[in-house]
N, C-alpha and C positions, 0 to 999 in steps of 0.2 A: 551695491545691489541690496545689501542687508538693510541699509538705511531706507531705501525705497520700499522694501518689503515691509519694514516697520511702519512707515508712513501710511502705506496702503491699508495695513491692518488697523491702524489708529482711525483712519477715515471711516473704514467699514464699521468699527465699533461705535464711533460717534453717530453714524447713520442709523444703526440699529437702536441705539439708546434714545434717539430723538424721534424714531418712527412712530411709536405709539402716541406720544404727545401731539405730533403733527396730525396723525389720523383723528385724534379726538378733537383737535381744533377745527378740522374740516367736516367732521361728522355732525349730522348725517348729510349725505348727498343724494339719497334715494329713499323711497318709502320704507317704513319699518313694519314688519309683520308682528302682530300681537296675538298669540295663541291663547284661547280660552278653553278650559276643560269642561265647562258646562254648556248646555244647549241654549238656544234662544229663549229669552225670558228668565233665565237663571240670574241670580243676583250678581255673580261675577261677570256675566255677559253684559248685563245692563251697566254695571260699574265701568267695565273696560271700554265700552262704546262711548260712554259719557266722558271718560278720561281721554280717549283718543281724540275727541273733538277739540280738546284744549291742548293736549300734548303735542299734536302735530304742528299747529301754528307756533307753539313755544319753541319747538326745535327747528322750525323752518322746513318741514316736510309733511307727509301725510302718514297716518297710521292705518293699516289694513287689518281689521279684526277677523280672525279665523277660528271657528269653533272646531275643536278636536275632542270629541266626547267619548267617554267610556272608561271602564275599569277604575272607577273612583278617582279619576284625574291622572292615572298613569299614562294613558295614551297621549294626552296633551303634554305631559312631562317628557315623555320619550321623544315626541316630535320636536319639542323645544331643544332638548339636549343634543339631538342629531343635527341641528342647524349649524351653519358656520358661525364661529365665535367672533363676529365682526360688528355686533351691535345692531344688526338689522333683523334680529328675531328676539322677541321677549315673550314672556308668558305670565299668566296669573293662575295659580294653582291652589287647591285646598291643602291645608296643612297635612292631612293624612296621606296625601300623595307623596310627600317627601319625608314623612316620619314613620307612619305605621305600615303603609302598603309595602315598602321594601322589606319589612320584617315578616309579614304574613304571606307575601308573594315574592320571594327572593328571585332575582334575575341576574345571572352572572354577567350579562351584557349591559346592565343598566343599574347604576347606583347613583341616586340623585345627590348624595353627599359629595360625590366626585364629578358628576356630569353636569351639575347646574351651579350657577353662581348667584348668590342672593343679591337682589337689588334693594328690596324693602319689604317688611311685613306691612301689607296695605291696611288691613282692618281685621277686627274680630267680628264674628257673626253670632247673634243670639238665635238659638234654635228652640222651637216650641214643639211639645208633644200635643198633637191635635187630632181630633176625630170629626168625622162627618156628623153634622147635627141630626141627621136622620137616625142615628143610633140611639139618641135620647139618653146619653150618659154624660155626667158631669164630674165623675171621679174615677179613679183607678179601680176602686172596689166594685163599682157598677159595671165598668168595662169587663172586669174579670167574671162577674156574674153572667153577663151577656155572652161572653165567649164560652162559658160552660154550658149555657142553655142552648147555644147554637154552635156546636163544634164544627171545625173545619170550614167556617163561613167568613172568617175575618182575616184580613191581611194588612200589611204595613209596609211603608217605605222609610228607610233610614240611610243617610249618607256616610255616617261615621261609626267606627268600631264601638265606641263607648255607648252609643245609642242602641246598637245591635245587642251589645252585652246587657243593656237594661232590659230589652225585650226577652232575651234568653232567661234572665233572672225572673222577670215577670211571669213568663210561661211556666217556669219550674215551680215557683212559689204557689201559683194558683192552679196548677194542674191543667193548663190550657195549651193550645197550639195555634197561636196567631202567627201566620206565615209571612216571611219577608219576600217582597217582590222587587225586581229591579226597576230602575227608571233611568231615563236619559238625562234629564235636566229639570230645572225649576218649572218651566212651562208645562212639561209633561206631568210633573208631580201635581201641580195645582189642578190641571184638567182632570186627572185621575181622581183626586179628592172630591172635586165638585160633582162629578158624575156618579160617585159612589163605587167606581170600579175598584179603588183602593180606599178603605174606610179610615185608615190610620196613617199618620205621617209624623216623623220627627224631622222637622225641616226648618229652614230659615224663616223667622217670623215675618220678615219683610215681604216674602212671597204670599203669606197667608193672612196678614193682618186685615186687609180690606174685607175678606170673607168672614173673619172672626167678628169684626165690627157689624157686619150685616146679619150675623146669626146663622150663616150657612155652615160654618165650621166652629168647633168649640175647642179652646185651648185648655189643656189640663195642667201643664207645667212647662217651665222653661229652664234651660241650662244657665250656668253662670252663678255668680254670688248674690246678685240683686235682681229685683223685678225690672222688667222692661218698661220704660216710659210710654211705649206704644200700647202696652196692655197691662197696666198696673194691677188689674184684678187677678192676673194669672200668677200663681205662686211659683217659686223655684223648685227644682227637684229636691234640694236640701230642705226646704221648708215643709215638704210633705214626707220627710223622713228617709229619702233615698241617699245613702252615704257612699255607695260604690263610686269608684273613680269616674268622673265625667270630664273629658278633655275640654279645654277652651278652644273652640273652633276658630281658625283663622285662615285667611287667604294671603299668600305672599307672591311677590313678583320676582322673576328670575330671568337670567340670560344663560346661554350655553357656557360651560366652563371654558376658560381661556379667553373670554371677552376682556379686552384691555380695561384695567381699573379706571383709567381716565374716562372711558366711555360709560362704564357703569356709574361712576360718580356723577357724570353729566346727566344721565337718565334719572338717577335718584333725585337730584336737585330739582329738575323740572317737574317730576311727578309729585314730590313733596310740596313744592310751591303751589301746584294746582290743588292738591288734596287738603291743604291747610286753609284754603279760602272758605270763610263761613258760609257763603251761599252754596258752594259746591258740597260742603259737608252736610248741610241741612237737606239739600235736595236729593243727593245720591248716597248718603251714608245714614245719618240719624233717622231720617224718615223711613228707612228700609230696615231698621234694626241692626245697623252696622256701626261699630265704634272705630274711628280712625286710629291708626298707629303710626304708619310711615316712619318706622325706625330706619336709621342709616344702614348701609350694607354691612359694615363691620359688626355693629351691634346685632343685627339680624342673624349674621353668621354664628355669633356666639350663642344667641338665644336658641338657634336650631339644634345645637348640641344638647341643650337641656330638654328641648321639645322631643328629641329622638329618645332620650332616656325615659321621659314620661310616657312616650308611645310604647316603648318596650314594657314598661310597668303595666300599662293598660291592657296590652295583649295578654300578658301573663294572668292578670286579675280576671279577665273575661272568661277564662277557662275554655275558650273556643279553639285554641291552638296549643294542645298539650305538647307538641314537638318543639315549640319555641322555648328555649332555655335562657 
């Protein structure tokens, strides 16, 4: 009887050991849901829809893109984390949703470091400080002068804490009050800029570059260490003397925690293979102010540890959250 019990236990153990690899070999057998935390027209929405067209056939299935917008990417992140960890839900999120937001908006029921599994850091995003051309300003000093001359008349949009911190510092140094307004996604931000509803934005350069070239929008500065090839005449924040911490904006792809490693690896290899193709990079990355990364899951996981430490430093440096220690 004991021998039979031991044999049954061994068979059960072998079955459990091989189950994940067998699941990965058969995966996928149905459509995959891809959650995007930006609205239609946003850079990550455009990127994910372009990737889905290639990724579906590469995996032998279809990819259904779903926009879950709000709270700086947290709503999309929570929806992704709440899904079954079976490889049939993935998501693309802004870096701040998994690094800074949990610090400034702690939620006992959701910790992205524990609830999400990294697939790849997809790309870095160049952001531009831009103003509506109708303001007739081409420098920060002239913007400050206008804000003083017309108090309570200017507002801005910014998706990341370091850019909000810049505006806080700008307001303080110049004795002005340019007010932050919320936005849903890239399409909404562009429309608001073009109509003059919102006069200032710190936003992905890929969303605004056509209008910068047309003269409808003026770029005053970009983040990062070097100028963008899309707009080489626009200086970096550092070149104009701004030394406060500015985070490198990135978007990463994730799966719910508990998704089998073999499935995550399969997803990563397919995504990286598509993202490394020169034509895909030129059309959907470089031309939109995005720099491809496609780091493997293990490296991305290690990098996120450092990113979260930098995020904490940015929160403290901003002075906006004195309770954060």
